[in-house]
Backbone as JSON Lines, residues from 0, in Angstrom:
{"i":0,"aa":"M","n":[0.87,-1.26,-0.21],"ca":[-0.02,0.2,0.42],"c":[0.64,1.44,0.37]}
{"i":1,"aa":"P","n":[0.85,2.18,-0.59],"ca":[1.35,3.51,-0.72],"c":[1.18,4.11,0.03]}
{"i":2,"aa":"S","n":[2.38,5.38,0.97],"ca":[2.25,5.59,2.04],"c":[1.34,6.6,1.36]}
{"i":3,"aa":"P","n":[0.64,7.45,2.49],"ca":[0.06,8.92,2.21],"c":[0.71,10.36,1.09]}
{"i":4,"aa":"P","n":[0.73,11.01,0.81],"ca":[1.66,11.97,0.26],"c":[1.52,13.25,1.3]}
{"i":5,"aa":"V","n":[3.01,13.77,1.65],"ca":[2.6,14.42,2.63],"c":[3.0,15.82,1.92]}
{"i":6,"aa":"I","n":[2.36,16.76,2.52],"ca":[2.37,18.17,3.25],"c":[3.15,18.88,4.18]}
{"i":7,"aa":"G","n":[3.87,20.1,3.97],"ca":[4.78,20.88,5.19],"c":[3.6,21.71,5.44]}
{"i":8,"aa":"L","n":[3.91,22.03,6.73],"ca":[2.67,23.35,6.83],"c":[3.35,23.73,8.34]}
{"i":9,"aa":"I","n":[3.48,24.95,7.34],"ca":[4.8,26.45,9.25],"c":[3.08,27.31,9.29]}
{"i":10,"aa":"A","n":[2.77,26.81,10.39],"ca":[1.41,27.5,11.39],"c":[1.57,29.26,12.49]}
{"i":11,"aa":"G","n":[0.36,29.33,12.51],"ca":[0.91,30.98,13.14],"c":[-0.1,30.37,13.58]}
{"i":12,"aa":"A","n":[-0.84,32.31,13.75],"ca":[-1.9,31.48,14.74],"c":[-3.61,32.06,14.36]}
{"i":13,"aa":"G","n":[-4.2,31.22,14.99],"ca":[-5.4,31.33,13.98],"c":[-6.44,30.11,13.75]}
{"i":14,"aa":"E","n":[-7.33,30.65,13.06],"ca":[-7.78,29.19,12.45],"c":[-7.85,28.67,11.47]}
{"i":15,"aa":"L","n":[-7.17,29.37,10.86],"ca":[-6.22,29.0,9.38],"c":[-5.73,27.51,9.38]}
{"i":16,"aa":"P","n":[-5.06,27.89,9.67],"ca":[-4.23,26.66,9.6],"c":[-4.75,25.37,10.8]}
{"i":17,"aa":"L","n":[-5.52,25.36,11.42],"ca":[-5.77,24.18,11.61],"c":[-7.76,23.93,10.58]}
{"i":18,"aa":"Y","n":[-7.71,25.23,10.18],"ca":[-8.85,24.54,8.81],"c":[-7.84,24.51,7.34]}
{"i":19,"aa":"F","n":[-6.2,24.78,7.4],"ca":[-5.16,23.6,6.19],"c":[-5.44,22.44,6.44]}
{"i":20,"aa":"A","n":[-5.49,21.93,7.51],"ca":[-4.54,21.19,8.37],"c":[-5.11,19.77,7.86]}
{"i":21,"aa":"R","n":[-6.95,20.51,8.54],"ca":[-7.69,19.25,9.06],"c":[-8.19,18.86,7.41]}
{"i":22,"aa":"Q","n":[-7.96,19.72,6.88],"ca":[-8.88,19.77,4.88],"c":[-8.54,19.14,4.76]}
{"i":23,"aa":"A","n":[-6.56,19.51,4.29],"ca":[-5.55,18.71,3.94],"c":[-5.4,17.13,4.45]}
{"i":24,"aa":"R","n":[-5.56,16.73,5.52],"ca":[-5.88,15.13,6.87],"c":[-7.2,14.64,5.84]}
{"i":25,"aa":"S","n":[-8.5,15.26,5.12],"ca":[-9.22,14.94,5.28],"c":[-9.05,14.55,3.41]}
{"i":26,"aa":"R","n":[-7.85,14.93,2.93],"ca":[-7.82,14.16,1.36],"c":[-7.07,13.67,1.66]}
{"i":27,"aa":"G","n":[-5.92,12.79,2.75],"ca":[-5.31,11.85,2.71],"c":[-3.97,11.69,2.51]}
{"i":28,"aa":"Y","n":[-3.69,13.66,3.02],"ca":[-2.6,13.88,2.77],"c":[-1.77,13.55,4.34]}
{"i":29,"aa":"A","n":[-0.95,13.7,4.55],"ca":[-0.03,13.48,6.65],"c":[0.6,15.17,6.38]}
{"i":30,"aa":"V","n":[0.45,15.93,7.58],"ca":[0.07,16.93,7.26],"c":[1.36,17.3,8.56]}
{"i":31,"aa":"Q","n":[3.02,17.21,7.89],"ca":[3.85,17.78,8.93],"c":[3.87,19.18,8.45]}
{"i":32,"aa":"T","n":[4.03,19.68,10.08],"ca":[3.55,21.96,11.06],"c":[4.55,21.69,12.13]}
{"i":33,"aa":"A","n":[5.45,22.63,11.25],"ca":[6.4,23.63,12.25],"c":[5.31,24.53,12.69]}
{"i":34,"aa":"A","n":[5.02,24.23,14.18],"ca":[4.57,25.14,14.51],"c":[5.2,26.58,14.92]}
{"i":35,"aa":"L","n":[4.58,27.86,14.6],"ca":[5.48,29.14,15.92],"c":[5.55,28.89,16.97]}
{"i":36,"aa":"R","n":[6.43,28.67,17.8],"ca":[5.66,28.84,19.21],"c":[5.55,30.33,19.43]}
{"i":37,"aa":"G","n":[4.38,30.28,20.82],"ca":[3.95,31.44,21.13],"c":[2.03,31.65,19.83]}
{"i":38,"aa":"A","n":[2.32,30.97,19.02],"ca":[1.48,31.82,17.9],"c":[0.46,30.57,17.78]}
{"i":39,"aa":"A","n":[0.77,29.49,17.02],"ca":[-0.19,28.48,17.17],"c":[-0.89,27.82,17.45]}
{"i":40,"aa":"P","n":[-2.33,27.7,17.01],"ca":[-2.81,27.24,18.6],"c":[-2.35,25.79,19.22]}
{"i":41,"aa":"K","n":[-2.29,25.55,20.12],"ca":[-2.51,23.88,20.5],"c":[-2.77,22.67,19.52]}
{"i":42,"aa":"K","n":[-3.69,22.95,19.36],"ca":[-4.99,21.8,18.8],"c":[-4.16,21.54,16.86]}
{"i":43,"aa":"I","n":[-2.79,22.19,16.88],"ca":[-2.34,22.29,15.43],"c":[-2.5,20.51,15.91]}
{"i":44,"aa":"E","n":[-1.5,20.0,16.68],"ca":[-0.76,19.05,16.87],"c":[-1.79,17.8,16.43]}
{"i":45,"aa":"K","n":[-3.3,17.84,17.11],"ca":[-4.03,16.42,16.54],"c":[-4.79,16.69,15.55]}
{"i":46,"aa":"A","n":[-4.42,17.38,14.95],"ca":[-4.41,18.04,13.57],"c":[-3.51,17.41,12.66]}
{"i":47,"aa":"S","n":[-2.54,17.22,12.5],"ca":[-1.21,16.85,11.9],"c":[-0.64,14.65,12.07]}
{"i":48,"aa":"A","n":[0.34,14.83,11.51],"ca":[0.96,13.85,11.4],"c":[2.25,13.78,12.79]}
{"i":49,"aa":"E","n":[2.21,15.01,12.24],"ca":[3.77,15.17,13.11],"c":[3.99,16.92,12.81]}
{"i":50,"aa":"T","n":[4.06,17.1,14.24],"ca":[4.09,18.55,14.91],"c":[6.04,19.04,15.39]}
{"i":51,"aa":"L","n":[6.91,19.61,14.02],"ca":[7.29,20.36,15.81],"c":[7.57,21.99,16.18]}
{"i":52,"aa":"W","n":[7.19,22.12,17.18],"ca":[6.85,23.63,17.53],"c":[8.7,24.24,17.89]}
{"i":53,"aa":"I","n":[7.88,25.68,17.62],"ca":[9.73,26.02,16.45],"c":[9.2,27.64,17.2]}
{"i":54,"aa":"S","n":[10.5,27.87,17.49],"ca":[10.89,29.74,17.23],"c":[11.28,30.44,16.32]}
{"i":55,"aa":"I","n":[10.29,31.88,15.97],"ca":[11.06,32.25,14.26],"c":[12.82,31.76,14.36]}
{"i":56,"aa":"G","n":[13.35,32.23,13.34],"ca":[15.04,31.86,13.0],"c":[15.24,30.61,12.78]}
{"i":57,"aa":"Q","n":[14.79,29.42,13.25],"ca":[14.64,27.94,13.6],"c":[14.71,27.51,12.58]}
{"i":58,"aa":"L","n":[15.31,27.93,11.57],"ca":[15.19,28.11,9.43],"c":[15.9,26.23,9.53]}
{"i":59,"aa":"G","n":[17.26,25.92,10.52],"ca":[17.53,24.08,9.97],"c":[17.09,23.97,10.42]}
{"i":60,"aa":"A","n":[16.35,23.91,12.24],"ca":[15.53,22.93,12.65],"c":[14.8,23.2,12.05]}
{"i":61,"aa":"L","n":[14.28,24.4,11.2],"ca":[12.47,23.82,9.91],"c":[13.54,23.29,8.94]}
{"i":62,"aa":"V","n":[13.99,23.81,7.94],"ca":[14.78,22.24,6.61],"c":[14.6,20.75,7.03]}
{"i":63,"aa":"S","n":[15.44,20.86,8.11],"ca":[15.64,20.01,8.49],"c":[14.82,18.45,8.96]}
{"i":64,"aa":"F","n":[13.76,19.62,9.97],"ca":[12.3,18.72,10.4],"c":[11.39,18.41,8.72]}
{"i":65,"aa":"F","n":[11.23,18.96,7.37],"ca":[10.71,19.1,6.14],"c":[11.2,18.02,5.79]}
{"i":66,"aa":"K","n":[12.64,18.04,5.47],"ca":[13.89,17.19,4.33],"c":[13.54,15.58,5.16]}
{"i":67,"aa":"K","n":[13.59,15.43,6.76],"ca":[13.52,13.75,7.25],"c":[12.22,13.77,6.63]}
{"i":68,"aa":"R","n":[11.04,14.07,6.48],"ca":[9.41,14.19,6.75],"c":[9.26,13.46,5.28]}
{"i":69,"aa":"G","n":[10.0,14.37,4.25],"ca":[9.71,14.28,2.59],"c":[9.1,15.43,2.23]}
{"i":70,"aa":"V","n":[8.89,15.7,3.04],"ca":[8.71,17.4,2.65],"c":[8.75,17.61,1.46]}
{"i":71,"aa":"R","n":[8.52,18.2,0.12],"ca":[8.73,19.04,-1.25],"c":[8.17,20.87,-1.03]}
{"i":72,"aa":"R","n":[6.86,19.89,-0.11],"ca":[5.39,21.77,-1.26],"c":[5.42,21.8,0.49]}
{"i":73,"aa":"A","n":[5.67,23.11,1.03],"ca":[5.36,22.73,1.79],"c":[3.81,25.31,1.96]}
{"i":74,"aa":"V","n":[3.48,25.04,3.12],"ca":[2.31,26.42,2.66],"c":[2.86,27.41,5.03]}
{"i":75,"aa":"M","n":[2.38,28.29,4.23],"ca":[2.24,29.47,5.56],"c":[-0.04,29.13,5.43]}
{"i":76,"aa":"H","n":[-0.08,29.8,7.01],"ca":[-1.21,29.51,6.81],"c":[-0.61,30.95,8.52]}
{"i":77,"aa":"G","n":[-2.02,31.2,9.3],"ca":[-1.47,32.4,10.3],"c":[-1.75,32.86,11.23]}
{"i":78,"aa":"K","n":[-1.32,33.63,11.36],"ca":[-1.79,35.88,12.22],"c":[0.62,34.98,12.75]}
{"i":79,"aa":"V","n":[0.61,35.95,11.94],"ca":[2.68,35.79,13.32],"c":[1.97,37.92,14.22]}
{"i":80,"aa":"Q","n":[1.99,37.96,15.15],"ca":[1.25,39.12,15.53],"c":[3.73,40.11,15.41]}
{"i":81,"aa":"H","n":[3.4,41.29,15.31],"ca":[5.2,41.8,15.45],"c":[5.25,42.2,16.58]}
{"i":82,"aa":"A","n":[5.56,42.29,18.08],"ca":[5.44,41.97,19.15],"c":[6.47,40.07,18.97]}
{"i":83,"aa":"Q","n":[5.36,38.95,18.59],"ca":[5.44,37.77,18.69],"c":[6.95,37.81,17.89]}
{"i":84,"aa":"L","n":[7.63,37.57,16.49],"ca":[8.35,38.13,15.69],"c":[9.61,38.04,16.42]}
{"i":85,"aa":"F","n":[9.73,38.75,17.66],"ca":[11.94,39.65,18.68],"c":[11.48,38.7,19.72]}
{"i":86,"aa":"K","n":[10.44,38.21,20.0],"ca":[9.85,37.87,21.37],"c":[10.54,36.18,21.39]}
{"i":87,"aa":"N","n":[10.36,35.96,20.61],"ca":[10.49,34.12,20.06],"c":[11.56,34.01,19.17]}
{"i":88,"aa":"L","n":[12.25,34.75,18.66],"ca":[13.8,34.62,17.91],"c":[15.03,34.05,18.73]}
{"i":89,"aa":"R","n":[14.84,33.61,18.36],"ca":[16.17,31.86,17.55],"c":[16.66,31.71,16.67]}
{"i":90,"aa":"L","n":[17.56,33.03,16.34],"ca":[18.06,32.57,14.97],"c":[19.33,31.67,15.46]}
{"i":91,"aa":"D","n":[19.1,30.86,14.52],"ca":[19.55,29.3,14.7],"c":[21.2,29.66,13.86]}
{"i":92,"aa":"W","n":[22.18,28.97,13.29],"ca":[23.56,28.41,12.55],"c":[22.56,28.82,10.81]}
{"i":93,"aa":"K","n":[21.57,28.35,10.64],"ca":[21.55,27.84,9.07],"c":[20.87,29.74,8.73]}
{"i":94,"aa":"A","n":[19.1,30.59,10.07],"ca":[19.55,31.59,9.32],"c":[20.08,32.73,9.47]}
{"i":95,"aa":"L","n":[21.01,32.75,10.05],"ca":[22.36,33.69,10.35],"c":[23.86,33.14,9.64]}
{"i":96,"aa":"S","n":[23.79,32.72,8.77],"ca":[23.72,32.59,7.68],"c":[23.38,33.24,6.56]}
{"i":97,"aa":"L","n":[21.49,33.31,6.99],"ca":[21.28,33.35,5.54],"c":[21.12,35.53,5.75]}
{"i":98,"aa":"W","n":[21.16,35.71,7.25],"ca":[20.4,37.13,7.41],"c":[22.05,37.18,7.17]}
{"i":99,"aa":"R","n":[22.62,36.62,6.88],"ca":[24.15,37.59,6.44],"c":[24.43,37.92,5.32]}
{"i":100,"aa":"R","n":[24.31,36.74,3.95],"ca":[24.67,36.75,3.11],"c":[23.42,38.13,2.23]}
{"i":101,"aa":"L","n":[22.12,37.71,3.08],"ca":[21.07,39.39,3.33],"c":[21.62,40.91,2.9]}
{"i":102,"aa":"K","n":[22.33,40.34,4.31],"ca":[22.67,41.94,4.47],"c":[23.95,42.49,3.34]}
{"i":103,"aa":"E","n":[24.85,41.49,2.94],"ca":[25.83,41.79,2.26],"c":[25.49,41.89,0.37]}
{"i":104,"aa":"R","n":[24.32,41.25,-0.25],"ca":[24.15,41.52,-1.1],"c":[22.59,42.96,-1.04]}
{"i":105,"aa":"L","n":[22.28,43.42,0.38],"ca":[21.59,44.79,0.51],"c":[22.86,45.57,0.2]}
{"i":106,"aa":"A","n":[24.09,45.4,1.42],"ca":[24.64,46.37,1.44],"c":[26.1,46.77,-0.38]}
{"i":107,"aa":"G","n":[25.76,46.07,-1.2],"ca":[26.8,45.39,-2.46],"c":[25.61,46.08,-3.12]}
{"i":108,"aa":"A","n":[24.48,46.94,-2.83],"ca":[22.85,46.91,-4.43],"c":[23.45,48.71,-3.77]}
{"i":109,"aa":"G","n":[23.21,49.21,-3.36],"ca":[24.14,49.89,-2.8],"c":[24.87,51.26,-2.86]}
């Protein structure tokens, strides 16, 4: 029996991530969710095949989680308050590397 298709979800606050996860699951998808700590509803765990709770800036953890679970397509749903962006900010090495490259590129563009 073939395994179900996989889709990734980066979940913020509100009902939209829950609605998406439930609808995708009802259509036979295994929903792999990266839930934003301090934003995503706890109920997202029941609507997902697996859930990883991450802080904003944990890009390496997000990529690793999705790769290990065969996620090739992902969506982002839900709200993230501006205050939350910096409250739970934890940049990992991958995010810091990306930030440095963007900063260098912006400096070179000016």
